[in-house]
C-alpha positions, 0 to 999 in steps of 0.5 A, a space after each residue: 294650362 288652366 281648366 274650367 271648374 267642373 260643375 259638380 264641384 260647384 254644386 257640391 259646394 253650394 248645396 250645403 251652403 244653401 242648406 245652412 242658410 235655409 236652416 238659419 232662416 228657419 231657426 230665426 238665425 239662432 247660432 248664426 255666427 257659429 254657422 257662418 264660421 263653420 260654413 266659411 271654413 269649408 268654403 275657404 278650403 274648397 275655394 283654395 283647392 279649386 283656384 289652385 286646381 285651375 292653375 295647377 291641373 295636376 296638383 294632388 294637394 289642390 284636390 286634397 284641400 278641396 276634398 277636405 272642404 267638401 267633407 267639412 261642409 257636408 259633415 256640417 249638413 249631416 250632423 245638423 239632422 235630427 235623424 240618428 243615422 244621418 247624424 252618425 253618417 255626418 260624423 264619419 264624413 267629418 272624420 275624413 277632414 282630419 284624415 285628408 289634412 294629415 294626408 295633405 301635410 305628409 304629401 306636401 308639396 308634391 302630393 306623392 307618398 314616396 315611401 312605405 313609411 309615409 303611406 303607413 302613416 297616412 293610412 293610420 291617420 285615416 284609420 284613427 280619424 274614423 275610429 275616433 267616431 266611436 268615442 265621439 260623445 254628442 252634446 245634449 240635444 243632438 241625436 245619438 251616435 249609433 256607433 258610440 262605445 259605452 264610456 262608463 265601464 266594461 268592454 266599451 270603456 276598455 276599447 275606447 281607451 285602447 283607441 285613444 292610446 293607439 292614436 298617440 303613436 300615430 300622432 308621434 309617427 306623423 310628427 316624426 315624418 314631418 320633422 324628417 321632411 324638414 331636416 332632409 330638405 334644403 333651403 329651398 325645400 324648407 322655404 316651401 315647407 315652412 307654411 305647412 310643417 310647423 302648423 301641422 306639427 302644432 295641431 298634432 301635438 295639441 291633438 295628442 294633449 287632448 287625447 291625454 285629457 280624455 284619458 284623465 292624464 292632462 288638463 287641456 285649456 279650452 283656449 288651445 282649441 281656438 288655436 287649433 281652429 286658427 291653424 285650420 283656417 290658415 291651411 287654405 290661406 297659406 296654400 293660396 299664398 304659395 300659389 300667389 308667391 309662385 306667380 310673383 317668383 315667375 314675374 321676378 324672372 324678368 329681373 333676371 333677364 335685366 340683370 344678365 342682359 344679353 351676355 351677363 357678367 361672367 361668373 354671375 349666372 349661378 348667383 343670379 339664378 340662385 336669387 331668382 329661384 330662391 335656391 342657394 344650392 342651384 348648380 349650372 352644368 354646361 353641355 359639351 357636345 364633343 364630349 357628350 357630357 357636362 362640365 361645371 363653370 371651371 371646366 371640370 366634368 360634372 355628373 348629374 344627380 340620378 333619379 330619385 335623389 333630392 336633386 332634380 335636373 332641368 335641361 336648357 336648350 337654345 335654338 333646339 340645341 342643348 346648351 346645359 342644365 340646371 341642377 336644383 332642389 327637387 322641391 322646385 319640380 312642383 313649380 315647373 313654370 318658374 324653373 322653365 321661365 328661369 331656364 329660358 331667361 338665361 339661355 344667352 348668358 348660359 351659351 356664353 358661359 358654356 363657351 368659357 367652360 369649354 375653353 377651361 375644359 380644354 385647358 384642363 385637358 392640356 394640363 392633364 396631357 402635360 402631366 401625362 407627358 412628364 410622367 411618361 418622360 420620367 418613366 422613360 428616364 428611369 428605364 434608360 437609367 436602369 439600362 445604363 446601370 444594368 448594362 453599359 455601367 456593369 460592363 465597364 465595371 467588369 472591364 475595369 476589373 479585367 484590366 486590374 487583373 491583367 496588370 497583376 498577372 503581367 510579368 515585370 518588363 526588363 528595363 522599364 519604359 513605356 511598356 504594356 503595364 503603362 498602357 494598361 494603367 492609362 487605359 484603367 484611368 480612362 476607363 475610371 473616368 468614363 465610368 464616373 461620367 457615365 454615372 453622372 449621366 445616369 444620375 442626371 437622367 434619373 436619380 436612382 437614389 430617389 427611388 431607393 431612399 426618397 426625396 430627403 435622402 436624395 436631397 442630402 446626397 446632393 448637399 454632400 456633393 455640392 461645392 458650397 456648404 448646404 443646409 438641408 431642412 426637409 419635412 416631407 415623409 411623415 405622411 408617406 412617400 410623395 407621388 413619383 412625379 412630384 419627387 422627381 420635379 422637386 429633386 431637379 429643382 434642387 439639383 438645378 438650383 445647386 448647379 447654378 449656385 456652383 456655376 454663377 452665384 459665388 455664394 458661401 452658403 445655401 439653404 434648402 427647405 422642403 415642406 409638405 403642408 395642406 396637400 402641397 409640397 414647397 421647395 425653397 433653395 436660397 443662397 447668399 450669392 451675387 443674385 441676378 439670376 433669370 430664367 431666359 429662354 433655353 435655360 435650366 430654370 425655364 425647363 424646370 418651370 415647364 416641368 413644375 407647371 405640368 404638375 399644376 405647380 408654380 416656380 418663382 425666382 427672386 434674385 435681385 442683384 447683390 441680394 442672393 437668389 431664392 428659387 421657390 417651387 410649389 406643387 400639389 401632392 395630394 
């Protein structure tokens, strides 16, 4: 939205220009070049501010630049008067230029002072600029400065020194604020701040050096004054360049449309947006209506930044329905047209990627559901194992003891034969067999030893019971116990692999290696048998693969004929 230039702006700009032209003609063009430069600087400031104001009606920075230009122009007119009162008023008006430029630098690019410290720095800058009028010493030929302090000695000189000294911390706070803005900004923010912050800091440092010269502590080369003037002229030019750059960036969004086409290659949306917005930190969030929340490109839940942070959110809609959002550097909020153009350009591509992200999100839900099922199954296995151990197994043990006591108390039978003692002996043997089978069943349901001594001890127990020599190398518990579901999965991978070795491999040795590295548990069971193992449908290896996959892990079986078998499982373990 554009606005017409207010007439009063034009009048306030043209009047001082006309006054300078009339004075130059009356003085036979004496000091014409100096006057043209002075007027040109003011007109440049006003023009830059008004042009930006028509493009960005709400821009505080545009108004500050225009006000600084008016203050500069009218200060030149008033200080050209021979009347001491008018001349002194001109000095005060001119001091506003420095305050306005300091305000501009601190508030750039939003125009807002976002913290008490920033407001304090700006107020101090205005106060210092006005106070400096009292130490301004006009050149000979100019009217007297009615508020000038006595610079020779006494109280006046003491106050002048106090003003100069107190201005130095104001300059230091000003520079520290700008450096803080720079350090806290992302790459997009620094790109925006680059035209203003370095120059403003240099001008502030040169001003500080000039104060040290007035205090007699430093010799200031007059050529640095030319540098200050050049930096001052650069301010409106840089601001106009930033406005032009914004339009060029907006035009570059057309290239984004061409790059993505109707659908765009998957995975290229974020990089393309980063190039178009010149913000490498940009993120794309996809809206899932059934969840009433956002996910990233991998389907993981994504929380949008809260208000007041250094990140901003632009919601993207297509056909009146929300499809996602852009999370970008907050400084891009000063160029809403650019962000909105980019958001509109990526609507179709974003809709397609949103569908892909939704599929990934549902896949993630399936993975989580499988993991919960495995955990629930393991919990139920532990419950059944405890019930068998504490219930049926204990009763059978008690029954075995009762039979043994009965045999001891039974009197010898005359003549021997298959009497009661023989029957009790047979019953004890059957009971012992049933007890062993029950213990094996309980161990297959859930290995109690795993809960008691951990994975290493449980694996060593498996190795001791194996019919083939087993070498165990386990490095797992230096960082503490593994999650229960991971321990159970690793145990059954080793248990099933050793059972297969015993049944089919005809191996002479087995090596079990368990390592924990970079948040992953790796289990490897290798034998020197005949090989040829495969995880066909319904096999134990297929079930192990499902169990490992439910934990977002992988199971591989390498078993070339005649080359032995190597079963490898990797599971995330936190």
